[in-house]
C-alpha positions as CSV (number, residue, x, y, z in Angstrom):
1,X,4.7,-4.9,-3.9
2,X,2.5,-5.5,-1.0
3,X,4.0,-8.1,1.4
4,X,1.4,-8.1,4.1
5,X,-1.1,-10.8,5.0
6,X,-4.5,-9.9,6.3
7,X,-6.0,-12.7,8.3
8,X,-9.8,-12.6,8.6
9,X,-10.0,-16.1,10.1
10,X,-8.0,-17.8,12.8
11,X,-5.9,-20.8,11.8
12,X,-5.7,-23.8,14.2
13,X,-3.9,-26.9,13.1
14,X,-4.1,-25.8,9.4
15,X,-7.9,-25.3,9.4
16,X,-9.7,-21.9,9.3
17,X,-12.4,-21.0,11.7
18,X,-14.7,-18.0,11.4
19,X,-15.0,-15.6,14.4
20,X,-18.5,-16.8,15.3
21,X,-17.2,-20.3,16.4
22,X,-15.2,-18.8,19.3
23,X,-16.2,-20.4,22.6
24,X,-13.7,-18.7,25.0
25,X,-11.2,-15.9,24.7
26,X,-8.8,-14.3,27.1
27,X,-5.9,-11.8,26.6
28,X,-2.6,-12.3,28.3
29,X,-0.5,-9.2,27.4
30,X,0.9,-9.9,23.9
31,X,-0.9,-13.3,23.7
32,X,-4.5,-14.3,23.2
33,X,-5.9,-17.5,24.4
34,X,-8.9,-18.7,22.4
35,X,-11.0,-21.8,22.0
36,X,-13.3,-22.7,19.1
37,X,-15.8,-25.5,18.5
38,X,-14.9,-27.7,15.6
39,X,-16.8,-30.9,14.9
40,X,-18.2,-30.9,18.4
41,X,-14.7,-30.6,19.9
42,X,-13.3,-27.7,21.8
43,X,-9.9,-26.8,20.3
44,X,-7.8,-24.1,22.0
45,X,-4.7,-22.2,21.1
46,X,-2.5,-19.4,22.3
47,X,-1.6,-16.9,19.7
48,X,0.3,-13.7,19.1
49,X,0.4,-11.3,16.1
50,X,2.9,-9.0,14.4
51,X,0.9,-6.1,13.1
52,X,2.1,-3.4,10.6
53,X,1.8,-0.1,12.6
54,X,1.1,1.9,9.4
55,X,-2.2,0.1,8.5
56,X,-2.9,-2.3,11.4
57,X,-2.7,-5.3,9.1
58,X,-1.5,-8.6,10.4
59,X,1.9,-9.5,8.9
60,X,2.5,-12.8,10.8
61,X,1.0,-14.8,13.6
62,X,2.3,-17.5,16.0
63,X,0.0,-20.2,17.4
64,X,0.7,-22.7,20.1
65,X,-1.6,-25.7,20.6
66,X,-1.5,-28.9,22.6
67,X,-2.0,-32.0,20.3
68,X,-4.0,-35.2,21.3
69,X,-0.7,-36.8,22.4
70,X,-0.2,-33.8,24.8
71,X,2.7,-32.4,22.9
72,X,3.1,-28.7,22.3
73,X,2.9,-27.6,18.7
74,X,4.0,-24.2,17.3
75,X,2.8,-22.8,14.0
76,X,4.0,-19.5,12.6
77,X,2.4,-17.9,9.5
78,X,4.3,-15.8,7.0
79,X,3.2,-13.9,3.9
80,X,3.6,-15.7,0.5
81,X,6.5,-13.4,-0.5
82,X,9.1,-15.4,1.4
83,X,11.9,-17.4,-0.2
84,X,10.9,-21.0,0.6
85,X,14.5,-22.3,-0.1
86,X,16.0,-20.1,2.6
87,X,15.5,-21.2,6.3
88,X,13.9,-19.0,8.9
89,X,16.1,-17.9,11.7
90,X,14.4,-17.9,15.1
91,X,16.0,-16.3,18.1
92,X,14.7,-15.7,21.7
93,X,16.5,-12.8,23.2
94,X,20.3,-13.4,23.1
95,X,20.1,-17.2,23.0
96,X,21.6,-19.1,20.1
97,X,19.5,-18.8,16.9
98,X,17.7,-21.8,15.4
99,X,17.2,-22.4,11.7
100,X,13.9,-23.9,10.6
101,X,12.5,-24.7,7.2
102,X,9.0,-23.9,6.0
103,X,6.6,-26.8,6.5
104,X,3.8,-25.9,4.1
105,X,1.9,-23.2,2.3
106,X,-1.8,-22.8,1.8
107,X,-3.8,-20.0,0.0
108,X,-3.5,-17.8,3.1
109,X,0.2,-18.0,4.0
110,X,3.3,-20.1,4.3
111,X,4.0,-21.8,7.7
112,X,6.6,-23.2,10.0
113,X,5.0,-26.0,12.0
114,X,7.0,-27.8,14.7
115,X,6.5,-29.8,17.9
116,X,8.4,-27.9,20.4
117,X,10.4,-29.4,23.3
118,X,10.3,-28.4,27.0
119,X,13.6,-26.4,26.7
120,X,12.1,-24.3,23.9
121,X,8.9,-23.7,25.9
122,X,11.0,-22.7,28.9
123,X,13.0,-20.3,26.7
124,X,9.7,-18.7,25.6
125,X,8.5,-18.4,29.2
126,X,11.8,-16.8,30.3
127,X,12.2,-14.6,27.2
128,X,11.2,-11.1,26.4
129,X,11.0,-11.3,22.6
130,X,11.2,-13.8,19.8
131,X,12.8,-12.6,16.5
132,X,12.2,-14.2,13.2
133,X,14.4,-13.5,10.2
134,X,13.2,-14.6,6.8
135,X,14.5,-13.9,3.3
136,X,11.9,-12.4,0.9
137,X,11.7,-13.3,-2.8
138,X,13.4,-10.0,-3.7
139,X,16.4,-11.0,-1.5
140,X,15.6,-8.5,1.3
141,X,15.7,-9.8,4.8
142,X,12.6,-9.3,6.9
143,X,12.8,-9.3,10.7
144,X,9.6,-9.9,12.6
145,X,9.6,-9.4,16.4
146,X,7.1,-11.0,18.8
147,X,6.8,-9.8,22.4
148,X,6.7,-12.8,24.8
149,X,4.8,-10.8,27.4
150,X,2.0,-12.9,28.7
151,X,3.3,-16.2,27.2
152,X,3.8,-17.9,30.6
153,X,0.3,-17.1,31.9
154,X,-1.3,-17.9,28.5
155,X,0.6,-21.2,28.2
156,X,-0.5,-22.2,31.7
157,X,-4.1,-21.5,30.8
158,X,-3.7,-23.6,27.6
159,X,-2.2,-26.5,29.5
160,X,-5.0,-26.4,32.1
161,X,-7.9,-26.2,29.5
162,X,-9.3,-29.6,28.6
163,X,-10.2,-30.3,25.0
164,X,-13.7,-31.8,25.0
């Protein structure tokens, strides 16, 4: 059974944008800062991907945005083959793990979507890797590892970029 998700579009705040809408893009090690034009507004995010080394398909992605209330939002996409009744375990380096429940699914993927607090942002800035453990429908555990290299610089760029 194929458990990989190929993302052709970028997902920001639950909406899909085609590549030709990209206004600005910059790489920060494992993270990519990108801005798109949506309904005459500039919407920016910071994203990272977990890619299958065998076929270069995207398995999961993490997106960080700043909402209109200036709060930081994090969204993580998973393939549909996850057990939605089982929480996802998130751990940054050797810090205490956090359990989160899936927020929603759409035709592309299932998602965690959370407003994240300053202490979590600081943990991402100080960390080396973020691990996600999810239970699949066939009861196998999947572990996805994101490098946090470049998060601090990318997050700084995200915070400094005005949404117009």
